[in-house]
PDB file of N, CA, C and O in Angstrom:
ATOM      1  N   LYS A   1      84.493 115.158  93.745  1.00  0.00           N
ATOM      2  CA  LYS A   1      84.772 116.545  93.444  1.00  0.00           C
ATOM      3  C   LYS A   1      86.259 116.847  93.586  1.00  0.00           C
ATOM      4  O   LYS A   1      86.863 117.424  92.682  1.00  0.00           O
ATOM      5  N   TYR A   2      86.848 116.466  94.705  1.00  0.00           N
ATOM      6  CA  TYR A   2      88.245 116.793  94.947  1.00  0.00           C
ATOM      7  C   TYR A   2      89.189 115.681  94.501  1.00  0.00           C
ATOM      8  O   TYR A   2      90.386 115.914  94.333  1.00  0.00           O
ATOM      9  N   ALA A   3      88.669 114.493  94.312  1.00  0.00           N
ATOM     10  CA  ALA A   3      89.512 113.329  94.030  1.00  0.00           C
ATOM     11  C   ALA A   3      90.039 113.291  92.602  1.00  0.00           C
ATOM     12  O   ALA A   3      91.057 112.660  92.319  1.00  0.00           O
ATOM     13  N   ARG A   4      89.333 113.972  91.707  1.00  0.00           N
ATOM     14  CA  ARG A   4      89.668 113.923  90.282  1.00  0.00           C
ATOM     15  C   ARG A   4      89.641 112.489  89.759  1.00  0.00           C
ATOM     16  O   ARG A   4      90.504 112.082  88.981  1.00  0.00           O
ATOM     17  N   CYS A   5      88.650 111.741  90.195  1.00  0.00           N
ATOM     18  CA  CYS A   5      88.555 110.342  89.759  1.00  0.00           C
ATOM     19  C   CYS A   5      87.736 110.244  88.472  1.00  0.00           C
ATOM     20  O   CYS A   5      86.969 111.139  88.118  1.00  0.00           O
ATOM     21  N   THR A   6      87.934 109.131  87.802  1.00  0.00           N
ATOM     22  CA  THR A   6      87.162 108.842  86.595  1.00  0.00           C
ATOM     23  C   THR A   6      86.316 107.588  86.761  1.00  0.00           C
ATOM     24  O   THR A   6      85.532 107.231  85.882  1.00  0.00           O
ATOM     25  N   ARG A   7      86.487 106.920  87.910  1.00  0.00           N
ATOM     26  CA  ARG A   7      85.759 105.673  88.145  1.00  0.00           C
ATOM     27  C   ARG A   7      85.458 105.517  89.628  1.00  0.00           C
ATOM     28  O   ARG A   7      86.287 105.840  90.478  1.00  0.00           O
ATOM     29  N   ILE A   8      84.265 105.018  89.927  1.00  0.00           N
ATOM     30  CA  ILE A   8      83.877 104.669  91.296  1.00  0.00           C
ATOM     31  C   ILE A   8      83.362 103.244  91.273  1.00  0.00           C
ATOM     32  O   ILE A   8      82.528 102.885  90.442  1.00  0.00           O
ATOM     33  N   ASP A   9      83.870 102.431  92.199  1.00  0.00           N
ATOM     34  CA  ASP A   9      83.485 101.023  92.292  1.00  0.00           C
ATOM     35  C   ASP A   9      82.775 100.822  93.628  1.00  0.00           C
ATOM     36  O   ASP A   9      83.335 101.131  94.679  1.00  0.00           O
ATOM     37  N   ILE A  10      81.553 100.309  93.594  1.00  0.00           N
ATOM     38  CA  ILE A  10      80.774 100.040  94.804  1.00  0.00           C
ATOM     39  C   ILE A  10      80.519  98.543  94.871  1.00  0.00           C
ATOM     40  O   ILE A  10      79.980  97.950  93.936  1.00  0.00           O
ATOM     41  N   ARG A  11      80.914  97.938  95.989  1.00  0.00           N
ATOM     42  CA  ARG A  11      80.702  96.506  96.169  1.00  0.00           C
ATOM     43  C   ARG A  11      79.948  96.272  97.465  1.00  0.00           C
ATOM     44  O   ARG A  11      80.306  96.810  98.513  1.00  0.00           O
ATOM     45  N   ILE A  12      78.915  95.476  97.383  1.00  0.00           N
ATOM     46  CA  ILE A  12      78.118  95.106  98.551  1.00  0.00           C
ATOM     47  C   ILE A  12      78.082  93.585  98.620  1.00  0.00           C
ATOM     48  O   ILE A  12      77.680  92.914  97.670  1.00  0.00           O
ATOM     49  N   VAL A  13      78.509  93.057  99.757  1.00  0.00           N
ATOM     50  CA  VAL A  13      78.518  91.617  99.970  1.00  0.00           C
ATOM     51  C   VAL A  13      77.656  91.328 101.191  1.00  0.00           C
ATOM     52  O   VAL A  13      77.908  91.856 102.274  1.00  0.00           O
ATOM     53  N   ILE A  14      76.650  90.498 101.016  1.00  0.00           N
ATOM     54  CA  ILE A  14      75.781  90.115 102.117  1.00  0.00           C
ATOM     55  C   ILE A  14      76.253  88.773 102.642  1.00  0.00           C
ATOM     56  O   ILE A  14      76.232  87.766 101.935  1.00  0.00           O
ATOM     57  N   MET A  15      76.678  88.779 103.893  1.00  0.00           N
ATOM     58  CA  MET A  15      77.178  87.562 104.533  1.00  0.00           C
ATOM     59  C   MET A  15      76.120  87.069 105.518  1.00  0.00           C
ATOM     60  O   MET A  15      75.002  87.586 105.542  1.00  0.00           O
ATOM     61  N   ASN A  16      76.463  86.091 106.315  1.00  0.00           N
ATOM     62  CA  ASN A  16      75.508  85.477 107.227  1.00  0.00           C
ATOM     63  C   ASN A  16      74.871  86.490 108.181  1.00  0.00           C
ATOM     64  O   ASN A  16      73.646  86.554 108.274  1.00  0.00           O
ATOM     65  N   ARG A  17      75.670  87.271 108.880  1.00  0.00           N
ATOM     66  CA  ARG A  17      75.138  88.232 109.852  1.00  0.00           C
ATOM     67  C   ARG A  17      75.624  89.655 109.621  1.00  0.00           C
ATOM     68  O   ARG A  17      75.335  90.549 110.416  1.00  0.00           O
ATOM     69  N   MET A  18      76.356  89.868 108.540  1.00  0.00           N
ATOM     70  CA  MET A  18      76.939  91.180 108.275  1.00  0.00           C
ATOM     71  C   MET A  18      76.774  91.546 106.808  1.00  0.00           C
ATOM     72  O   MET A  18      76.603  90.683 105.947  1.00  0.00           O
ATOM     73  N   VAL A  19      76.829  92.838 106.548  1.00  0.00           N
ATOM     74  CA  VAL A  19      76.887  93.358 105.185  1.00  0.00           C
ATOM     75  C   VAL A  19      78.198  94.120 105.073  1.00  0.00           C
ATOM     76  O   VAL A  19      78.497  94.984 105.898  1.00  0.00           O
ATOM     77  N   ARG A  20      78.971  93.799 104.059  1.00  0.00           N
ATOM     78  CA  ARG A  20      80.216  94.516 103.815  1.00  0.00           C
ATOM     79  C   ARG A  20      80.024  95.396 102.594  1.00  0.00           C
ATOM     80  O   ARG A  20      79.632  94.919 101.529  1.00  0.00           O
ATOM     81  N   CYS A  21      80.297  96.669 102.750  1.00  0.00           N
ATOM     82  CA  CYS A  21      80.155  97.626 101.663  1.00  0.00           C
ATOM     83  C   CYS A  21      81.496  98.329 101.469  1.00  0.00           C
ATOM     84  O   CYS A  21      82.085  98.832 102.426  1.00  0.00           O
ATOM     85  N   SER A  22      81.964  98.359 100.245  1.00  0.00           N
ATOM     86  CA  SER A  22      83.217  99.015  99.917  1.00  0.00           C
ATOM     87  C   SER A  22      82.976  99.981  98.766  1.00  0.00           C
ATOM     88  O   SER A  22      82.414  99.607  97.736  1.00  0.00           O
ATOM     89  N   ILE A  23      83.398 101.212  98.947  1.00  0.00           N
ATOM     90  CA  ILE A  23      83.269 102.238  97.908  1.00  0.00           C
ATOM     91  C   ILE A  23      84.674 102.747  97.615  1.00  0.00           C
ATOM     92  O   ILE A  23      85.356 103.253  98.506  1.00  0.00           O
ATOM     93  N   ARG A  24      85.102 102.612  96.364  1.00  0.00           N
ATOM     94  CA  ARG A  24      86.477 102.936  95.998  1.00  0.00           C
ATOM     95  C   ARG A  24      86.493 103.811  94.745  1.00  0.00           C
ATOM     96  O   ARG A  24      85.704 103.602  93.824  1.00  0.00           O
ATOM     97  N   ASP A  25      87.389 104.782  94.721  1.00  0.00           N
ATOM     98  CA  ASP A  25      87.576 105.561  93.494  1.00  0.00           C
ATOM     99  C   ASP A  25      89.027 105.439  93.035  1.00  0.00           C
ATOM    100  O   ASP A  25      89.883 104.954  93.775  1.00  0.00           O
ATOM    101  N   ASN A  26      89.289 105.875  91.830  1.00  0.00           N
ATOM    102  CA  ASN A  26      90.637 105.825  91.285  1.00  0.00           C
ATOM    103  C   ASN A  26      91.269 107.217  91.238  1.00  0.00           C
ATOM    104  O   ASN A  26      92.100 107.508  90.377  1.00  0.00           O
ATOM    105  N   GLY A  27      90.866 108.054  92.163  1.00  0.00           N
ATOM    106  CA  GLY A  27      91.359 109.427  92.193  1.00  0.00           C
ATOM    107  C   GLY A  27      92.754 109.557  92.764  1.00  0.00           C
ATOM    108  O   GLY A  27      93.493 108.577  92.863  1.00  0.00           O
ATOM    109  N   ILE A  28      93.108 110.774  93.139  1.00  0.00           N
ATOM    110  CA  ILE A  28      94.468 111.082  93.577  1.00  0.00           C
ATOM    111  C   ILE A  28      94.745 110.674  95.017  1.00  0.00           C
ATOM    112  O   ILE A  28      95.902 110.680  95.438  1.00  0.00           O
ATOM    113  N   GLY A  29      93.720 110.320  95.782  1.00  0.00           N
ATOM    114  CA  GLY A  29      93.917 109.946  97.181  1.00  0.00           C
ATOM    115  C   GLY A  29      94.341 111.155  98.007  1.00  0.00           C
ATOM    116  O   GLY A  29      94.252 112.292  97.544  1.00  0.00           O
ATOM    117  N   CYS A  30      94.793 110.912  99.211  1.00  0.00           N
ATOM    118  CA  CYS A  30      95.267 111.989 100.071  1.00  0.00           C
ATOM    119  C   CYS A  30      96.143 111.407 101.166  1.00  0.00           C
ATOM    120  O   CYS A  30      96.068 110.215 101.463  1.00  0.00           O
ATOM    121  N   LYS A  31      96.974 112.251 101.764  1.00  0.00           N
ATOM    122  CA  LYS A  31      97.852 111.780 102.833  1.00  0.00           C
ATOM    123  C   LYS A  31      97.162 111.801 104.179  1.00  0.00           C
ATOM    124  O   LYS A  31      97.459 110.972 105.039  1.00  0.00           O
ATOM    125  N   GLU A  32      96.252 112.730 104.376  1.00  0.00           N
ATOM    126  CA  GLU A  32      95.578 112.879 105.667  1.00  0.00           C
ATOM    127  C   GLU A  32      94.091 113.121 105.437  1.00  0.00           C
ATOM    128  O   GLU A  32      93.702 113.943 104.608  1.00  0.00           O
ATOM    129  N   VAL A  33      93.275 112.397 106.178  1.00  0.00           N
ATOM    130  CA  VAL A  33      91.824 112.560 106.069  1.00  0.00           C
ATOM    131  C   VAL A  33      91.372 113.550 107.137  1.00  0.00           C
ATOM    132  O   VAL A  33      91.659 113.374 108.321  1.00  0.00           O
ATOM    133  N   LYS A  34      90.673 114.580 106.712  1.00  0.00           N
ATOM    134  CA  LYS A  34      90.094 115.535 107.653  1.00  0.00           C
ATOM    135  C   LYS A  34      88.607 115.252 107.735  1.00  0.00           C
ATOM    136  O   LYS A  34      87.891 115.307 106.735  1.00  0.00           O
ATOM    137  N   ASP A  35      88.156 114.950 108.934  1.00  0.00           N
ATOM    138  CA  ASP A  35      86.744 114.639 109.123  1.00  0.00           C
ATOM    139  C   ASP A  35      85.893 115.890 108.970  1.00  0.00           C
ATOM    140  O   ASP A  35      85.810 116.719 109.876  1.00  0.00           O
ATOM    141  N   GLY A  36      85.267 116.008 107.814  1.00  0.00           N
ATOM    142  CA  GLY A  36      84.288 117.061 107.614  1.00  0.00           C
ATOM    143  C   GLY A  36      82.915 116.508 107.925  1.00  0.00           C
ATOM    144  O   GLY A  36      82.798 115.424 108.497  1.00  0.00           O
ATOM    145  N   MET A  37      81.902 117.214 107.569  1.00  0.00           N
ATOM    146  CA  MET A  37      80.532 116.783 107.858  1.00  0.00           C
ATOM    147  C   MET A  37      80.201 115.462 107.172  1.00  0.00           C
ATOM    148  O   MET A  37      79.464 114.655 107.738  1.00  0.00           O
ATOM    149  N   GLY A  38      80.717 115.219 105.980  1.00  0.00           N
ATOM    150  CA  GLY A  38      80.392 113.988 105.270  1.00  0.00           C
ATOM    151  C   GLY A  38      80.961 112.758 105.940  1.00  0.00           C
ATOM    152  O   GLY A  38      80.230 111.810 106.229  1.00  0.00           O
ATOM    153  N   ILE A  39      82.261 112.764 106.189  1.00  0.00           N
ATOM    154  CA  ILE A  39      82.908 111.590 106.780  1.00  0.00           C
ATOM    155  C   ILE A  39      82.495 111.412 108.230  1.00  0.00           C
ATOM    156  O   ILE A  39      82.230 110.289 108.659  1.00  0.00           O
ATOM    157  N   SER A  40      82.435 112.488 108.991  1.00  0.00           N
ATOM    158  CA  SER A  40      82.029 112.342 110.403  1.00  0.00           C
ATOM    159  C   SER A  40      80.587 111.867 110.496  1.00  0.00           C
ATOM    160  O   SER A  40      80.256 111.106 111.404  1.00  0.00           O
ATOM    161  N   GLY A  41      79.728 112.291 109.592  1.00  0.00           N
ATOM    162  CA  GLY A  41      78.346 111.810 109.571  1.00  0.00           C
ATOM    163  C   GLY A  41      78.270 110.328 109.247  1.00  0.00           C
ATOM    164  O   GLY A  41      77.480 109.595 109.843  1.00  0.00           O
ATOM    165  N   MET A  42      79.102 109.880 108.290  1.00  0.00           N
ATOM    166  CA  MET A  42      79.134 108.454 107.957  1.00  0.00           C
ATOM    167  C   MET A  42      79.622 107.649 109.151  1.00  0.00           C
ATOM    168  O   MET A  42      79.049 106.607 109.467  1.00  0.00           O
ATOM    169  N   ARG A  43      80.677 108.118 109.823  1.00  0.00           N
ATOM    170  CA  ARG A  43      81.193 107.421 111.008  1.00  0.00           C
ATOM    171  C   ARG A  43      80.106 107.289 112.076  1.00  0.00           C
ATOM    172  O   ARG A  43      79.926 106.222 112.663  1.00  0.00           O
ATOM    173  N   GLN A  44      79.396 108.367 112.316  1.00  0.00           N
ATOM    174  CA  GLN A  44      78.354 108.369 113.343  1.00  0.00           C
ATOM    175  C   GLN A  44      77.228 107.391 113.002  1.00  0.00           C
ATOM    176  O   GLN A  44      76.776 106.641 113.866  1.00  0.00           O
ATOM    177  N   ARG A  45      76.777 107.397 111.754  1.00  0.00           N
ATOM    178  CA  ARG A  45      75.677 106.506 111.363  1.00  0.00           C
ATOM    179  C   ARG A  45      76.091 105.038 111.416  1.00  0.00           C
ATOM    180  O   ARG A  45      75.306 104.187 111.834  1.00  0.00           O
ATOM    181  N   VAL A  46      77.323 104.738 110.993  1.00  0.00           N
ATOM    182  CA  VAL A  46      77.793 103.349 111.030  1.00  0.00           C
ATOM    183  C   VAL A  46      77.927 102.876 112.474  1.00  0.00           C
ATOM    184  O   VAL A  46      77.525 101.758 112.795  1.00  0.00           O
ATOM    185  N   ARG A  47      78.483 103.705 113.341  1.00  0.00           N
ATOM    186  CA  ARG A  47      78.618 103.329 114.758  1.00  0.00           C
ATOM    187  C   ARG A  47      77.256 103.153 115.414  1.00  0.00           C
ATOM    188  O   ARG A  47      77.066 102.229 116.205  1.00  0.00           O
ATOM    189  N   THR A  48      76.311 104.022 115.098  1.00  0.00           N
ATOM    190  CA  THR A  48      74.964 103.905 115.653  1.00  0.00           C
ATOM    191  C   THR A  48      74.325 102.576 115.256  1.00  0.00           C
ATOM    192  O   THR A  48      73.567 101.988 116.027  1.00  0.00           O
ATOM    193  N   ALA A  49      74.637 102.110 114.054  1.00  0.00           N
ATOM    194  CA  ALA A  49      74.093 100.834 113.578  1.00  0.00           C
ATOM    195  C   ALA A  49      74.868  99.640 114.134  1.00  0.00           C
ATOM    196  O   ALA A  49      74.498  98.495 113.876  1.00  0.00           O
ATOM    197  N   GLY A  50      75.946  99.892 114.897  1.00  0.00           N
ATOM    198  CA  GLY A  50      76.732  98.803 115.470  1.00  0.00           C
ATOM    199  C   GLY A  50      77.796  98.265 114.535  1.00  0.00           C
ATOM    200  O   GLY A  50      78.288  97.153 114.729  1.00  0.00           O
ATOM    201  N   GLY A  51      78.157  99.042 113.523  1.00  0.00           N
ATOM    202  CA  GLY A  51      79.139  98.595 112.544  1.00  0.00           C
ATOM    203  C   GLY A  51      80.489  99.257 112.711  1.00  0.00           C
ATOM    204  O   GLY A  51      80.725  99.995 113.668  1.00  0.00           O
ATOM    205  N   THR A  52      81.369  98.982 111.765  1.00  0.00           N
ATOM    206  CA  THR A  52      82.695  99.590 111.740  1.00  0.00           C
ATOM    207  C   THR A  52      82.931 100.225 110.379  1.00  0.00           C
ATOM    208  O   THR A  52      82.339  99.826 109.377  1.00  0.00           O
ATOM    209  N   ILE A  53      83.802 101.214 110.366  1.00  0.00           N
ATOM    210  CA  ILE A  53      84.151 101.899 109.130  1.00  0.00           C
ATOM    211  C   ILE A  53      85.639 102.192 109.154  1.00  0.00           C
ATOM    212  O   ILE A  53      86.189 102.559 110.192  1.00  0.00           O
ATOM    213  N   ASP A  54      86.290 102.030 108.012  1.00  0.00           N
ATOM    214  CA  ASP A  54      87.683 102.445 107.903  1.00  0.00           C
ATOM    215  C   ASP A  54      87.915 103.047 106.526  1.00  0.00           C
ATOM    216  O   ASP A  54      87.191 102.759 105.573  1.00  0.00           O
ATOM    217  N   LEU A  55      88.923 103.875 106.441  1.00  0.00           N
ATOM    218  CA  LEU A  55      89.240 104.604 105.220  1.00  0.00           C
ATOM    219  C   LEU A  55      90.638 104.243 104.759  1.00  0.00           C
ATOM    220  O   LEU A  55      91.556 104.133 105.572  1.00  0.00           O
ATOM    221  N   GLU A  56      90.804 104.059 103.466  1.00  0.00           N
ATOM    222  CA  GLU A  56      92.114 103.857 102.858  1.00  0.00           C
ATOM    223  C   GLU A  56      92.329 105.028 101.911  1.00  0.00           C
ATOM    224  O   GLU A  56      91.449 105.361 101.118  1.00  0.00           O
ATOM    225  N   THR A  57      93.498 105.649 101.995  1.00  0.00           N
ATOM    226  CA  THR A  57      93.695 106.894 101.257  1.00  0.00           C
ATOM    227  C   THR A  57      94.815 106.861 100.237  1.00  0.00           C
ATOM    228  O   THR A  57      95.115 107.885  99.624  1.00  0.00           O
ATOM    229  N   GLU A  58      95.433 105.722 100.042  1.00  0.00           N
ATOM    230  CA  GLU A  58      96.493 105.633  99.044  1.00  0.00           C
ATOM    231  C   GLU A  58      95.947 104.995  97.772  1.00  0.00           C
ATOM    232  O   GLU A  58      95.074 104.130  97.821  1.00  0.00           O
ATOM    233  N   ALA A  59      96.465 105.427  96.659  1.00  0.00           N
ATOM    234  CA  ALA A  59      96.025 104.912  95.351  1.00  0.00           C
ATOM    235  C   ALA A  59      94.518 105.039  95.207  1.00  0.00           C
ATOM    236  O   ALA A  59      93.822 104.061  94.934  1.00  0.00           O
ATOM    237  N   GLY A  60      94.029 106.241  95.390  1.00  0.00           N
ATOM    238  CA  GLY A  60      92.599 106.497  95.367  1.00  0.00           C
ATOM    239  C   GLY A  60      92.078 106.618  96.781  1.00  0.00           C
ATOM    240  O   GLY A  60      92.850 106.798  97.722  1.00  0.00           O
ATOM    241  N   PHE A  61      90.791 106.521  96.929  1.00  0.00           N
ATOM    242  CA  PHE A  61      90.153 106.665  98.237  1.00  0.00           C
ATOM    243  C   PHE A  61      89.150 105.538  98.389  1.00  0.00           C
ATOM    244  O   PHE A  61      88.344 105.302  97.490  1.00  0.00           O
ATOM    245  N   THR A  62      89.189 104.836  99.517  1.00  0.00           N
ATOM    246  CA  THR A  62      88.285 103.713  99.738  1.00  0.00           C
ATOM    247  C   THR A  62      87.626 103.845 101.099  1.00  0.00           C
ATOM    248  O   THR A  62      88.285 104.149 102.093  1.00  0.00           O
ATOM    249  N   VAL A  63      86.331 103.617 101.136  1.00  0.00           N
ATOM    250  CA  VAL A  63      85.576 103.551 102.383  1.00  0.00           C
ATOM    251  C   VAL A  63      85.088 102.114 102.522  1.00  0.00           C
ATOM    252  O   VAL A  63      84.381 101.610 101.649  1.00  0.00           O
ATOM    253  N   ASN A  64      85.462 101.451 103.616  1.00  0.00           N
ATOM    254  CA  ASN A  64      85.023 100.095 103.896  1.00  0.00           C
ATOM    255  C   ASN A  64      84.126 100.124 105.121  1.00  0.00           C
ATOM    256  O   ASN A  64      84.487 100.696 106.150  1.00  0.00           O
ATOM    257  N   MET A  65      82.946  99.500 105.008  1.00  0.00           N
ATOM    258  CA  MET A  65      82.009  99.451 106.124  1.00  0.00           C
ATOM    259  C   MET A  65      81.555  98.019 106.341  1.00  0.00           C
ATOM    260  O   MET A  65      81.325  97.269 105.392  1.00  0.00           O
ATOM    261  N   LEU A  66      81.433  97.660 107.600  1.00  0.00           N
ATOM    262  CA  LEU A  66      80.855  96.389 108.014  1.00  0.00           C
ATOM    263  C   LEU A  66      79.649  96.703 108.882  1.00  0.00           C
ATOM    264  O   LEU A  66      79.781  97.374 109.906  1.00  0.00           O
ATOM    265  N   LEU A  67      78.488  96.229 108.491  1.00  0.00           N
ATOM    266  CA  LEU A  67      77.247  96.545 109.196  1.00  0.00           C
ATOM    267  C   LEU A  67      76.529  95.260 109.577  1.00  0.00           C
ATOM    268  O   LEU A  67      76.412  94.348 108.759  1.00  0.00           O
ATOM    269  N   PRO A  68      76.050  95.182 110.808  1.00  0.00           N
ATOM    270  CA  PRO A  68      75.323  93.983 111.204  1.00  0.00           C
ATOM    271  C   PRO A  68      73.940  93.931 110.563  1.00  0.00           C
ATOM    272  O   PRO A  68      73.323  94.964 110.307  1.00  0.00           O
ATOM    273  N   ILE A  69      73.464  92.714 110.309  1.00  0.00           N
ATOM    274  CA  ILE A  69      72.100  92.522 109.842  1.00  0.00           C
ATOM    275  C   ILE A  69      71.265  92.230 111.074  1.00  0.00           C
ATOM    276  O   ILE A  69      71.522  91.260 111.787  1.00  0.00           O
ATOM    277  N   ASN A  70      70.282  93.048 111.323  1.00  0.00           N
ATOM    278  CA  ASN A  70      69.437  92.880 112.528  1.00  0.00           C
ATOM    279  C   ASN A  70      68.225  92.044 112.219  1.00  0.00           C
ATOM    280  O   ASN A  70      67.404  91.796 113.102  1.00  0.00           O
TER     281      ASN A  70
END
């Protein structure tokens, strides 16, 4: 909605004990990420699952998650 992107790329890689998920758009990006309900909810769910999450905000917007396979 705010990114003004025309493309979204979703990649899921299943490794031995982890799943890596990357969601990237080609939008305008941002200089500062403000944790609203969407991002803070994603952070909470990933941490509850024992994973990690990081955000890249230059040249579009990217969410990278690493989740353990139980």
